[in-house]
C-alpha positions in Angstrom: 111.5 185.5 155.1 111.9 189.2 155.6 111.6 191.9 153.0 113.5 195.1 152.9 116.0 195.1 150.0 115.6 198.5 148.4 115.6 199.3 144.7 118.0 197.9 142.0 120.5 200.7 141.8 122.9 199.4 144.5 123.3 195.8 143.1 126.7 195.4 144.9 125.0 196.1 148.2 122.3 193.6 147.4 124.9 190.9 146.7 126.4 191.3 150.1 123.1 191.0 151.9 121.5 188.4 149.8 122.3 185.7 152.3 120.4 187.7 154.9 117.2 188.4 153.0 116.8 186.0 150.2 118.9 182.9 149.8 119.0 181.5 153.3 118.0 177.8 153.6 115.3 178.1 151.0 115.6 174.3 150.5 116.0 171.9 153.4 116.4 168.2 153.4 113.2 166.2 152.9 110.9 169.2 153.3 108.3 171.1 151.2 108.0 174.7 152.2 105.6 177.5 151.3 104.1 176.1 148.1 100.5 175.5 149.2 100.9 171.7 149.0 98.5 169.6 151.1 99.8 166.6 152.9 98.3 164.4 150.3 100.1 166.4 147.5 103.4 166.0 149.2 102.9 162.3 149.8 101.9 161.9 146.1 105.1 163.5 144.9 107.3 161.5 147.3 105.6 158.2 146.2 106.7 158.8 142.6 110.3 158.1 143.6 110.7 154.3 143.8 113.6 152.7 145.6 115.1 149.3 144.9 117.5 147.0 146.8 119.8 145.0 144.5 122.1 142.3 145.8 124.8 141.0 143.4 126.4 137.7 144.4 129.8 137.4 142.7 131.2 133.9 142.8 134.9 133.9 143.1 135.6 130.5 141.5 136.8 130.8 137.8 136.3 128.2 135.1 140.0 127.5 135.0 140.0 126.3 138.5 141.4 129.5 140.1 139.8 132.1 142.4 139.3 135.8 142.1 141.7 137.3 144.7 140.9 139.8 147.4 143.2 142.3 145.6 141.6 141.8 142.2 138.1 142.1 143.6 139.0 145.3 145.5 140.3 146.8 142.2 137.1 145.7 140.4 135.0 147.3 143.1 136.9 150.5 142.9 137.2 150.8 139.1 133.9 149.3 138.0 131.2 149.2 140.7 132.1 152.5 142.4 132.2 154.1 138.9 128.7 153.0 138.2 127.3 153.7 141.7 129.4 156.4 143.3 126.6 157.4 145.7 127.3 154.4 147.9 127.2 150.6 148.3 127.8 147.8 150.8 130.1 144.8 150.4 130.3 141.7 152.5 131.8 138.2 152.3 129.5 135.2 151.9 129.7 131.5 151.3 127.8 129.7 148.5 127.1 126.2 147.3 125.1 124.6 144.6 124.4 121.2 143.0 125.9 120.7 139.5 124.4 118.6 136.7 126.2 115.5 138.0 124.7 115.9 141.5 127.9 117.0 143.1 127.9 119.9 145.6 130.1 122.8 144.5 131.2 125.3 147.1 132.8 128.6 146.6 133.6 131.9 148.4 131.3 134.8 147.3 131.4 138.5 147.5 128.0 140.3 147.8 127.5 143.9 146.8 124.3 145.5 148.1 123.0 148.6 146.2 120.1 150.8 147.3 119.1 152.8 144.2 116.2 154.5 142.5 114.2 152.4 140.1 115.3 153.4 136.6 116.3 151.9 133.3 119.7 153.7 133.6 120.4 152.0 137.0 119.3 148.6 135.6 121.7 149.0 132.7 124.5 150.0 135.1 123.9 146.8 137.1 124.2 144.7 134.0 127.4 146.5 133.0 128.8 145.7 136.4 127.9 142.0 136.0 129.2 141.7 132.4 132.5 143.4 133.4 133.1 141.0 136.3 132.5 137.9 134.1 134.7 139.2 131.3 137.5 140.2 133.6 137.6 137.0 135.6 137.0 134.1 133.1 133.2 133.9 133.4 132.5 133.2 137.1 129.0 132.6 138.4 127.0 135.8 139.2 123.5 136.1 140.6 121.4 139.2 141.2 118.2 139.8 143.2 116.2 143.1 143.1 113.5 144.0 145.5 111.3 147.1 145.9 111.9 148.7 149.3 110.9 151.6 151.5 114.0 153.6 152.5 114.8 156.5 154.8 118.3 158.0 155.1 119.7 159.3 158.3 122.7 161.6 157.8 125.7 162.0 160.0 124.9 164.4 162.8 121.1 163.8 162.7 119.9 163.2 166.3 116.2 162.4 165.5 114.2 160.6 162.9 111.4 163.2 163.1 111.4 165.6 160.3 111.1 169.3 161.1 107.7 171.0 160.6 107.2 174.0 158.3 106.8 176.2 161.4 110.1 175.0 162.8 111.9 175.7 159.5 110.5 179.2 159.2 111.5 179.9 162.8 115.0 178.5 162.1 115.5 180.8 159.1 114.2 183.8 161.0 116.8 183.1 163.6 119.5 183.0 160.9 118.3 186.3 159.4 118.4 188.0 162.8 121.9 186.6 163.5 123.2 187.9 160.2 121.7 191.3 160.7 123.2 191.5 164.2 126.6 190.1 163.6 127.4 191.0 160.0 128.1 189.1 156.8 131.5 187.5 157.6 130.6 186.2 161.0 127.3 184.9 159.8 128.8 183.0 156.9 131.3 181.3 159.2 128.7 180.4 161.7 126.3 179.0 159.1 129.1 176.7 157.8 130.4 175.6 161.2 129.4 172.0 161.7 129.5 172.5 165.4 127.7 175.8 165.3 124.2 176.8 166.4 122.7 176.6 162.9 123.5 172.9 162.4 120.5 171.0 163.9 120.0 167.6 162.5 118.5 167.9 159.1 118.3 171.7 159.4 121.1 173.8 158.2 121.8 177.1 156.4 123.4 177.7 153.0 123.9 181.0 151.1 124.8 181.9 147.5 125.6 185.1 145.7 123.8 186.1 142.5 126.4 184.2 140.4 125.7 181.0 142.2 128.9 180.9 144.2 128.5 179.1 147.5 129.2 181.6 150.4 128.2 179.2 153.2 127.0 175.6 153.5 126.1 174.0 156.7 125.3 170.7 155.0 128.7 170.2 153.2 131.4 172.8 153.9 133.5 171.4 151.0 131.0 173.2 148.7 132.0 176.6 149.9 133.6 178.7 147.1 132.3 176.4 144.4 129.9 177.6 141.7 126.6 175.6 141.6 124.6 177.9 139.3 123.9 175.0 136.9 123.2 172.4 139.6 120.1 170.3 138.9 118.1 168.4 141.5 116.9 164.8 140.7 113.9 166.2 138.9 116.1 168.3 136.5 115.2 171.7 138.3 118.1 174.2 138.3 117.5 175.0 142.0 120.2 177.7 142.4 119.1 179.6 139.4 115.6 179.7 140.8 116.8 180.9 144.1 118.8 183.7 142.4 115.7 184.7 140.4 113.6 184.9 143.6 116.2 187.1 145.3 116.6 189.4 142.3 112.9 189.7 141.5 111.3 189.6 144.9 114.0 190.5 147.4 113.1 187.5 149.5 111.0 184.4 149.4 110.8 180.6 149.7 111.5 177.9 147.1 109.5 174.7 147.2 111.6 171.7 146.2 112.0 168.0 147.2 115.0 166.2 148.7 118.3 167.6 147.6 121.8 166.2 148.1 125.0 167.8 147.0 128.4 166.4 146.5 
């Protein structure tokens, strides 16, 4: 990115132009920038994050001869499952049958909840809380879970290609944003960077900007974040990304921050 912030005396002026010269799109989805990583280093880091697919089969027959209703399951899904896995889930109806000890075939309607999640003890404990809650709430119905390691790739709304941008493309993209802000001024640039139909929203690439306090001035990835303060936001590895961006801006005037996949909201 470009240099050119002068001195430290005019701190107010620096705040108004920080989006132009320092805190523009320093982190972009699924990309490593300007850190001297080799391809093998990047692959090594990405491989440390393991993804799992868990399917939980919720039998709807209860021991008393009743059935968990659609309304009751919907409430359980909202109050319990979504509370444990707010990032997302998939639900579908299924049919199940099994042979009991007497040799009779028992049939029942089933709800299946599919979760794609990082492999962790915390997520495993959350899954067990979901299962235990369901059985306690509805008179001990049958539940089964399966968990399988998977490879996963997320395609966000508005993404038109599965190909990830190259480092050169990202640098060129940010240079365009810098020139746009210098030519059109702060307010117009902030609005354009946040506009979901604007010229700076290109698949996985977008611009965001913060002031030195961590307040969001523009965010092409999620406009809802504008005016929020994310100074204490941590990425999945516990790095306080916004604080590091601010330090780069204050200490160097401009620069890049290397960080893995980030998702806000």
